[in-house]
C-alpha positions in Angstrom: 153.7 157.5 -23.4 153.5 161.0 -24.3 149.7 160.8 -24.0 149.9 159.1 -20.8 152.2 161.7 -19.4 149.9 164.4 -20.5 146.8 162.7 -18.8 148.8 162.1 -15.5 150.0 165.8 -15.2 146.6 167.1 -16.0 144.3 164.8 -14.0 146.8 163.8 -11.1 144.1 164.7 -8.3 141.4 162.4 -9.9 143.9 159.6 -10.2 144.7 159.9 -6.6 141.1 159.9 -5.5 140.4 156.9 -8.0 143.2 154.9 -6.3 142.1 155.7 -2.8 138.6 154.5 -3.8 140.0 151.4 -5.3 142.2 150.6 -2.4 139.4 151.0 0.3 137.2 148.6 -1.8 139.8 146.0 -2.5 141.0 146.1 1.1 137.5 144.8 2.3 137.9 142.0 0.1 141.5 141.4 1.0 140.8 140.9 4.6 138.9 137.7 3.6 141.7 136.3 1.7 143.3 134.2 4.2 140.1 132.3 4.9 139.8 131.4 1.1 143.3 129.6 0.9 143.2 125.9 1.3 145.7 123.3 0.4 149.2 123.3 -0.8 148.2 123.7 -4.6 149.6 120.4 -5.6 146.5 119.3 -7.4 146.1 118.5 -11.1 143.1 117.0 -13.3 144.5 113.6 -14.2 144.1 110.0 -13.5 144.6 110.0 -9.9 142.0 112.6 -9.3 139.6 110.5 -11.5 140.2 107.3 -9.6 139.9 108.9 -6.2 136.5 110.3 -7.2 135.2 106.8 -8.4 136.7 105.1 -5.2 134.9 107.8 -3.1 131.6 108.2 -4.9 131.1 104.8 -6.3 132.8 102.5 -3.8 131.8 104.4 -0.6 135.6 104.7 0.5 136.5 107.8 2.6 137.0 111.1 0.7 139.6 111.8 3.3 141.0 110.3 6.2 142.8 112.1 9.2 144.6 110.5 12.1 143.9 111.3 15.9 147.3 110.1 17.5 147.6 109.0 21.2 150.9 108.8 23.0 151.0 107.4 26.6 147.4 107.9 26.7 145.1 105.4 29.0 142.4 103.4 27.0 139.6 105.2 29.1 140.8 108.6 27.8 140.9 107.2 24.2 137.5 106.0 24.5 136.1 109.3 26.1 137.8 111.3 23.3 136.8 109.3 20.2 133.1 109.7 22.0 133.4 113.5 21.9 134.6 113.6 18.3 131.9 111.2 17.4 129.1 113.7 18.8 130.2 116.1 16.3 128.7 114.1 13.5 131.4 115.3 10.9 133.1 111.9 10.4 131.6 108.9 8.4 133.6 106.4 10.5 135.8 106.3 13.4 138.3 103.1 13.5 139.4 103.1 17.2 142.9 101.6 18.2 140.7 99.8 20.9 139.0 97.7 18.3 142.2 97.2 15.9 145.3 96.0 17.5 147.2 96.9 14.4 146.8 100.7 15.3 148.6 100.0 18.8 152.2 99.8 19.3 154.3 100.5 22.3 153.1 103.6 23.8 151.5 105.0 20.7 148.3 104.4 19.0 146.1 106.1 16.4 142.4 106.4 15.6 141.4 106.7 11.8 138.7 109.4 11.3 137.0 108.9 7.8 135.0 111.7 6.0 132.9 111.1 3.3 131.9 114.5 1.9 134.9 116.1 0.1 132.9 119.4 -0.1 132.9 120.1 3.8 134.9 123.0 4.8 138.0 120.9 6.3 139.5 123.9 8.1 136.2 124.3 10.1 136.0 120.6 10.8 139.8 120.5 12.1 139.1 123.4 14.4 135.9 121.7 15.8 137.9 118.4 16.2 140.5 120.1 18.1 138.1 121.9 20.4 136.4 118.6 21.1 139.8 116.9 21.8 140.7 119.8 24.2 144.5 120.5 25.3 145.1 117.2 26.9 148.7 116.2 26.3 149.5 113.3 24.2 146.4 113.6 21.9 147.0 115.2 18.4 145.2 115.5 15.2 147.0 115.2 12.2 146.5 114.4 8.4 146.1 116.1 5.1 143.6 118.8 6.2 145.1 119.5 9.8 148.5 120.0 8.1 147.1 122.3 5.6 145.5 124.3 8.3 148.8 124.6 10.2 150.6 125.6 7.2 148.1 128.4 6.5 148.7 129.5 10.1 152.4 129.4 9.8 152.2 131.2 6.6 150.4 134.0 8.1 152.8 134.3 11.0 155.6 134.0 8.4 154.3 136.9 6.4 154.2 139.0 9.6 157.7 137.9 10.6 159.3 138.7 7.1 157.5 141.9 6.9 158.7 142.9 10.4 162.3 142.1 9.3 162.3 143.2 5.8 160.3 146.5 5.7 162.3 148.5 8.4 165.5 147.5 6.5 164.1 148.6 3.3 163.1 151.9 4.6 166.7 152.4 5.8 168.1 151.6 2.3 165.7 154.0 0.8 166.6 156.5 3.3 170.2 156.2 2.0 169.1 156.0 -1.6 167.1 159.3 -1.3 168.5 161.0 1.8 164.9 162.3 2.7 162.2 160.8 4.7 159.2 161.7 2.4 161.1 160.3 -0.7 161.7 157.1 1.2 158.2 156.4 2.2 156.6 156.8 -1.2 157.9 153.6 -2.5 156.7 151.8 0.6 153.3 153.4 0.2 153.1 152.4 -3.5 154.2 148.8 -2.5 151.5 148.6 0.1 148.8 149.8 -2.3 150.1 147.2 -4.8 150.1 144.3 -2.4 146.9 145.0 -0.7 144.8 145.6 -4.0 146.3 142.4 -5.5 145.1 140.4 -2.5 141.5 141.8 -3.1 141.6 141.0 -6.6 142.6 137.4 -5.6 140.0 137.3 -2.9 137.2 138.0 -5.5 138.7 135.3 -7.9 138.9 133.0 -4.7 135.2 132.4 -4.9 135.6 130.9 -8.4 139.0 129.0 -8.1 140.9 127.1 -5.4 143.8 129.2 -4.0 147.1 127.7 -2.6 148.1 128.8 0.9 151.5 129.7 -0.4 150.3 132.6 -2.4 149.9 134.5 1.0 153.8 134.5 1.2 154.8 134.7 -2.5 152.4 137.7 -3.7 153.6 140.1 -0.9 157.1 138.9 -1.6 157.1 139.6 -5.2 154.6 142.8 -5.1 156.4 144.8 -2.4 159.9 144.1 -3.9 158.7 144.9 -7.5 156.8 148.0 -6.8 159.3 149.3 -4.6 162.1 148.7 -7.3 160.0 150.5 -9.8 159.2 153.5 -7.3 163.0 153.6 -6.7 163.9 153.8 -10.6 160.9 156.3 -11.4 161.8 158.7 -8.3 165.4 158.5 -9.1 164.8 159.5 -12.5 162.4 162.3 -11.5 164.6 163.8 -9.1 167.5 164.0 -11.7 165.0 165.5 -14.4 163.7 168.0 -11.7 167.0 169.8 -11.5 166.8 170.4 -15.2 163.1 171.4 -15.6 159.9 172.4 -13.8 157.8 169.8 -12.2 155.3 169.0 -14.9 157.9 168.6 -17.4 160.3 166.5 -15.1 157.3 164.0 -14.6 156.5 163.9 -18.3 160.2 163.3 -19.1 160.3 160.6 -16.2 157.1 158.9 -17.6 158.5 158.6 -21.2 161.9 157.3 -19.9 161.7 155.5 -16.6 157.9 154.6 -17.2 159.0 153.0 -20.4 161.7 150.8 -18.7 159.0 149.8 -16.0 156.6 148.6 -18.7 159.3 146.7 -20.5 160.7 145.2 -17.4 157.2 144.2 -16.1 156.6 142.5 -19.5 159.5 140.3 -18.8 158.4 139.4 -15.4 154.7 139.0 -16.7 155.9 136.6 -19.3 157.9 134.6 -16.9 155.0 134.3 -14.6 152.3 133.7 -17.5 154.5 130.8 -18.8 153.9 128.8 -15.7 150.2 128.7 -16.8 151.4 126.0 -19.1 152.0 123.5 -16.3 148.4 122.3 -15.2 149.2 122.0 -11.4 147.2 124.3 -9.1 150.2 126.0 -7.4 151.7 127.1 -10.6 148.5 128.5 -12.0 147.9 130.3 -8.6 151.3 131.7 -8.5 151.2 132.8 -12.1 147.8 134.4 -11.8 148.4 136.0 -8.5 152.0 137.2 -9.8 150.5 138.6 -13.1 147.9 140.5 -11.0 150.4 142.0 -8.6 152.7 142.9 -11.7 150.0 144.6 -13.3 148.9 146.4 -10.1 152.5 147.5 -9.7 152.7 148.8 -13.3 149.7 150.7 -12.9 150.5 152.2 -9.6 154.0 153.1 -10.8 152.9 155.0 -13.9 149.7 156.6 -12.8 149.5 156.7 -8.7 153.2 157.3 -8.3 153.3 160.5 -10.6 150.3 161.8 -9.2 151.7 161.5 -5.8 154.9 163.2 -6.8 153.0 166.0 -8.4 150.8 166.5 -5.3 154.0 166.4 -3.1 155.9 169.0 -5.3 159.0 170.3 -3.7 157.9 168.5 -0.4 159.4 165.3 -1.8 162.7 166.5 -0.5 161.3 167.4 3.0 163.0 166.3 6.1 166.3 165.7 4.8 168.5 163.4 6.7 171.5 162.7 4.2 172.9 165.2 1.9 173.1 164.1 -1.7 176.7 163.4 -2.6 177.6 164.6 -6.2 180.7 162.4 -6.0 178.8 159.2 -5.9 178.4 159.1 -9.5 181.9 160.0 -10.1 182.7 157.1 -7.9 180.7 154.5 -9.9 182.3 156.3 -13.1 185.7 155.3 -12.0 184.5 151.8 -11.0 183.0 151.7 -14.6 186.3 152.7 -16.1 188.3 150.2 -14.2 186.0 147.3 -15.3 186.3 148.1 -18.9 189.9 148.4 -18.7 190.3 144.7 -17.9 187.3 142.8 -19.5 188.9 139.8 -20.4 190.2 139.0 -16.8 186.9 140.1 -15.2 184.8 138.1 -17.5 187.1 134.8 -16.8 186.9 135.4 -13.0 183.3 136.1 -13.2 182.6 132.8 -15.0 184.8 130.7 -12.8 183.1 131.9 -9.6 179.6 131.2 -11.3 181.1 127.8 -12.5 181.8 126.7 -9.0 178.6 127.9 -7.6 176.9 125.6 -10.2 178.7 122.3 -9.4 176.1 121.1 -6.7 173.2 121.3 -9.3 174.1 117.9 -10.4 173.1 116.5 -7.0 169.6 118.4 -6.9 166.9 116.2 -5.3 163.5 117.4 -5.9 160.5 116.2 -3.9 156.9 117.4 -3.5 156.5 119.2 -0.2 154.6 117.3 2.4 154.8 117.1 6.2 158.1 118.4 6.0 156.9 121.8 5.0 156.0 122.6 8.7 158.6 123.2 11.3 159.4 120.5 13.9 157.8 122.4 16.6 154.3 121.7 15.3 152.4 119.0 17.2 150.9 118.0 13.7 154.2 117.1 12.3 155.5 115.4 15.5 152.2 113.2 15.6 152.5 112.3 11.9 156.1 111.5 12.3 155.6 109.2 15.3 152.9 107.1 13.7 155.1 107.2 10.6 158.1 105.7 12.7 156.2 103.3 14.9 153.9 101.8 12.4 156.3 102.1 9.4 153.9 104.0 7.1 156.7 105.5 5.2 158.0 102.2 3.9 154.7 101.5 2.1 152.2 103.2 -0.4 148.6 102.5 -0.9 147.1 102.5 -4.4 144.0 101.8 -5.9 143.6 99.9 -9.2 140.2 100.5 -11.2 139.8 97.8 -13.8 136.8 98.0 -16.3 135.1 94.9 -18.0 132.3 95.5 -20.3 130.5 92.3 -19.4 130.8 93.0 -15.6 132.9 91.0 -13.0 130.2 88.5 -11.2 129.8 85.9 -14.0 132.5 82.9 -14.5 134.5 84.7 -17.0 134.6 87.9 -15.1 135.6 86.2 -11.8 138.5 84.4 -13.6 139.6 87.7 -15.1 139.6 89.1 -11.7 141.7 86.2 -10.2 144.1 86.7 -13.1 144.4 90.2 -12.4 145.1 89.6 -8.8 147.8 87.1 -9.6 149.4 89.6 -11.9 149.5 92.2 -9.4 150.5 89.9 -6.7 153.6 88.7 -8.8 155.0 92.2 -9.2 158.2 92.4 -7.0 157.2 96.0 -5.6 153.6 94.7 -4.6 153.3 93.8 -0.8 149.5 93.2 -0.7 146.6 92.8 -3.0 143.0 92.9 -1.8 140.0 91.2 -3.6 137.1 89.4 -2.9 139.3 86.2 -3.1 141.9 87.3 -0.4 139.2 88.9 1.7 137.1 85.5 1.8 140.2 83.1 1.7 138.6 81.6 -1.3 141.3 80.6 -3.9 139.6 80.3 -7.3 136.7 81.6 -9.2 135.4 78.0 -9.3 135.4 77.8 -5.5 133.7 81.1 -5.3 131.0 80.0 -7.6 130.2 76.8 -5.5 130.4 78.9 -2.3 127.7 81.3 -3.6 125.4 78.2 -4.2 125.0 77.8 -0.5 122.5 80.6 0.9 124.1 81.0 4.2 127.7 81.4 2.7 126.3 83.5 -0.2 124.7 85.9 2.5 128.2 86.5 3.9 130.0 86.8 0.5 127.6 89.3 -1.0 128.7 92.3 0.8 132.3 91.6 -0.7 130.9 92.0 -4.1 129.2 95.2 -3.1 132.7 96.4 -1.7 134.8 95.7 -4.6 132.6 95.6 -7.7 130.2 98.2 -9.1 128.6 97.4 -12.6 131.5 97.0 -15.0 134.2 98.5 -12.4 136.4 96.6 -10.2 138.3 98.3 -7.3 141.5 96.6 -6.0 143.5 98.1 -3.1 147.2 97.4 -3.3 149.9 98.1 -0.9 153.4 98.8 -2.3 156.7 98.0 -0.7 158.1 101.5 -1.4 157.5 105.1 0.0 154.8 106.8 -2.2 157.0 109.6 -3.2 159.8 107.3 -4.3 160.9 106.9 -7.8 160.3 103.1 -7.7 156.5 103.9 -6.7 156.1 106.5 -9.3 157.5 104.1 -12.0 155.1 101.5 -10.8 152.2 103.8 -11.1 153.3 104.9 -14.4 153.9 101.4 -15.9 150.7 100.0 -14.7 148.7 103.1 -16.0 150.4 102.5 -19.4 150.1 98.7 -19.4 148.0 97.3 -22.2 145.4 94.9 -20.9 142.0 93.9 -21.5 140.8 95.6 -18.2 141.5 99.2 -18.8 143.3 99.9 -15.8 143.3 103.4 -14.2 145.6 103.9 -10.7 145.0 106.3 -7.9 146.9 107.0 -4.8 149.9 108.8 -3.7 152.4 107.1 -6.0 150.1 108.2 -9.0 149.6 111.5 -7.6 153.3 112.3 -7.3 154.1 110.5 -10.8 151.4 112.9 -12.6 152.8 116.1 -10.8 156.5 115.1 -11.8 155.5 114.1 -15.4 153.3 117.3 -15.8 156.3 119.5 -14.8 158.8 117.7 -16.9 156.6 117.4 -19.8 155.7 121.2 -20.0 159.1 122.7 -18.7 160.6 122.8 -22.2 157.5 124.9 -23.5 157.8 127.2 -20.3 161.6 127.6 -21.0 160.8 128.3 -24.7 157.9 131.0 -24.1 160.2 132.8 -21.5 163.2 132.7 -23.5 161.8 133.6 -27.1 159.6 136.2 -25.7 162.2 137.9 -23.6 164.6 138.0 -26.5 162.0 139.7 -28.7 160.9 142.2 -26.1 164.7 142.9 -25.4 165.4 143.1 -29.1 162.4 145.8 -29.6 163.3 147.7 -26.6 167.0 148.0 -27.5 167.0 147.5 -31.2 169.9 145.1 -30.9 170.4 141.1 -31.5 173.4 140.8 -29.3 172.2 142.5 -26.2 169.1 140.2 -25.5 171.3 137.1 -26.2 173.8 138.0 -23.8 171.2 138.9 -21.1 169.4 135.5 -21.7 172.5 133.6 -21.4 173.9 135.4 -18.4 170.5 135.0 -16.6 170.7 131.4 -17.2 174.3 131.1 -15.8 173.3 133.2 -12.9 170.1 131.0 -12.0 172.0 127.9 -12.5 174.6 129.1 -9.8 171.6 130.2 -7.7 170.2 126.5 -7.7 173.8 125.0 -7.0 174.0 127.5 -3.7 170.3 126.3 -2.8 171.5 122.7 -3.0 174.5 123.6 -0.9 172.5 125.3 1.7 169.3 123.2 2.0 170.2 119.8 0.7 173.7 119.4 2.1 172.6 121.1 5.4 174.7 124.2 5.8 174.2 127.4 7.8 172.5 125.7 10.8 169.9 124.0 8.5 169.1 120.3 8.7 170.1 118.4 5.4 166.8 117.7 3.3 165.7 118.0 -0.2 164.6 121.0 -2.5 160.9 121.5 -3.0 159.9 120.5 -6.7 158.3 123.9 -7.1 161.6 125.9 -6.5 163.4 125.5 -9.8 160.1 126.5 -11.7 158.9 129.2 -9.7 162.5 130.7 -9.0 163.5 130.6 -12.6 160.1 132.0 -13.9 160.2 134.9 -11.4 163.8 135.8 -11.3 164.4 135.6 -14.9 161.9 138.4 -15.3 162.8 140.2 -12.2 166.7 140.4 -13.1 165.6 142.0 -16.6 164.5 145.0 -14.5 168.2 145.7 -13.9 169.2 144.8 -17.5 166.5 147.3 -18.8 167.4 149.9 -16.4 171.2 149.6 -17.1 171.0 149.1 -20.9 168.3 151.9 -21.3 170.8 154.5 -20.0 173.5 153.1 -22.1 171.2 153.2 -25.3 170.3 156.8 -24.5 174.1 157.6 -24.2 174.9 155.7 -27.3 172.1 157.5 -29.3 173.7 160.8 -28.6 177.3 159.9 -29.0 177.6 156.6 -31.1 180.7 155.7 -28.5 180.2 152.4 -27.0 182.8 152.7 -24.3 181.3 156.3 -23.3 177.9 154.9 -23.2 178.7 151.8 -21.2 180.7 154.0 -18.4 177.9 156.7 -18.2 175.1 154.1 -18.2 176.9 152.1 -15.4 177.7 155.5 -13.4 174.3 156.7 -13.6 172.2 153.5 -12.8 174.6 151.5 -10.4 173.3 153.2 -7.2 169.8 152.7 -8.2 170.4 149.1 -9.2 172.4 148.3 -6.0 169.6 150.2 -3.9 166.9 148.2 -5.7 168.7 145.0 -5.5 169.5 145.5 -1.7 165.7 146.0 -1.3 164.7 143.0 -3.2 167.2 140.7 -1.4 165.9 142.1 2.0 162.4 141.7 1.4 162.7 138.3 -0.1 165.7 137.2 2.1 163.8 137.9 5.2 161.8 134.7 4.4 164.8 133.0 5.4 163.8 133.4 8.8 160.3 132.0 8.4 159.1 128.5 9.1 157.5 127.0 6.0 160.2 125.3 4.1 159.3 125.8 0.4 158.3 129.5 1.1 161.9 129.7 3.0 163.5 128.1 -0.1 161.8 130.5 -2.6 162.6 133.6 -0.6 166.4 132.6 -0.1 166.5 131.6 -3.8 165.2 134.8 -5.1 167.6 136.7 -2.7 170.6 134.6 -3.8 169.7 135.1 -7.4 169.1 138.9 -7.3 172.4 139.3 -5.5 174.4 137.3 -8.2 172.5 139.3 -10.8 173.1 142.7 -9.3 176.9 142.2 -8.6 178.6 139.6 -10.4 176.5 140.0 -13.7 175.2 143.6 -13.9 178.3 145.3 -12.5 181.1 143.0 -13.8 179.9 140.9 -16.7 177.7 143.4 -18.5 180.0 146.2 -18.7 182.9 143.7 -19.5 180.9 142.1 -22.5 179.8 145.5 -23.5 183.5 146.6 -24.0 184.5 143.4 -25.7 181.8 143.3 -28.3 182.1 147.0 -28.9 179.8 148.5 -31.6 178.5 145.0 -32.3 176.2 145.3 -29.1 174.1 147.8 -31.1 173.9 145.9 -34.4 170.4 144.9 -35.8 169.9 143.8 -39.3 168.1 146.1 -41.6 168.2 148.9 -39.2 167.5 152.4 -40.5 169.2 155.3 -38.6 172.2 156.1 -36.8 173.2 152.6 -35.8 173.4 150.9 -39.1 177.1 150.0 -39.9 177.8 152.7 -42.4 177.3 155.3 -39.6 179.2 153.5 -36.8 182.2 155.4 -35.5 
């Protein structure tokens, strides 16, 4: 850190110029990022993806299907609309409700728009179809790509809404924290540089990987909060040191102390994000990569650009003072700290009771993969999807594709008998509503009857297309309809059981139930490893940072309890339906993302607080004194940093995309719990109760070993 400090103080002008150049270049790439985002990120390379590729490539089934929904629209208008869509030459097939009575009910109907090329830019296709349809009332395009495009649009609008709410309040908090306009705007500048630069790097990577639309919200949420937090800590320590020494010496000391805390804090956040890479689902990979990029940028900006800007500003950092610094503030926090350590047992018991009450709803948490309910109800796309869902009962059934392989093929006598046997086995499953094979499609009951029918040339000519539809070499495709919603536990269990079933046909399953089952199983299979990586790595980082066994153990346990309380409150708000929200479910990604992000973020405050306690303990070897002084000197910083984090993430509570809303509220609640109940009450209480044992480390050499304790 001393080398870095010397470099920054001697080359601050070059560092600023280098950052300006980097910022300008990356901004040019960042502008392109929204256009590179597509899909919700719930993709994984598994059996479902492999089966759907086979179904599309070898059996000529649509790569994607969208719905054009009509409500109270006359037949003539339906026909002309579909003609306009057909003229675009983007669909492989259009199935009109005018040709299929099952797609017509009461005043509602829908057309199926099939697409055979998964490589098309479906965002452009959606735009073209909507232009062809026009703005006529009662005609709406919906389906996966249309929903993704609308979520992307809503996400961009949400980001502007959250920034419009969060940034002005953050500036006010910074003004109260620093008292001067210049000092207050510096962290904001560092935050903007961090986020825009991170967007630029992501845009460069976007050409080589699929990026989820949710990174557009989560990366700014994390980047702004983290970089402003780091800047707040750094500037506060710098102003403290500036009173005791000249500017260059104050910068050097700040880099060695606050800079060290920033790096250790970033390591904790980095590990929490990196651990998500173990889960092979695109959205976790996206957030992990994007998050690690923004953390790296935040650290680099905080320990190079920020001190360089402070040197360039000099005494102008205190220009345009609005509030005078109150010397009594630290004394007020000191009195608070003394009051806490006088009643450590009572405060600890009360804190754990409050957290325990908040944890209770966790037992009822209902996790689902975000779907159409990610969009607000005001969107026509959602209204149209829910209309056909209601009228045609699509929610009560699920389509799956079974791919069966037989080495000797399926069109000989034994192959036909095997096909009939598999059809019968599938039909006998209580959850199966419908099975489609060459037998059900032709109303032929047995393999023998099929062979006899094929002997007649005229009949054979009519049956041959069925063979081409369902059989390709050694592969047989069987569409199956289940009597269950595709996201239900029953449908997922069915997909898992049939995939694992030992048969002579080497069965593979695709479709929504299999897709959901793979996502859930991937998370459940890897979550233990994610937790172990986060917990073990955090333990060793904090042990090295604080040269203590007990402090990292306490920090980890308190974080777990605080996060459990957060999830309980989320269930109370979103699942039970309080504070004006409709009762719903919790997005499957929320526990993993909030845990991984907040576990690292909350360590910021642990590092900030304990670092100062450690400095004091190294001087005095007095645990009570170091606890009080550490809390007195950092509480204002922790409180201000937490308020900024709460404001910047909590602002997403006023946005429309439900998973993003839940993530923002979840982080805000977790930080609020961490910065109040845990850092201001539990940490000092437990520091008091454990006394000198807080600083115990086996085989330590130096002033903290047992023989030297006072």
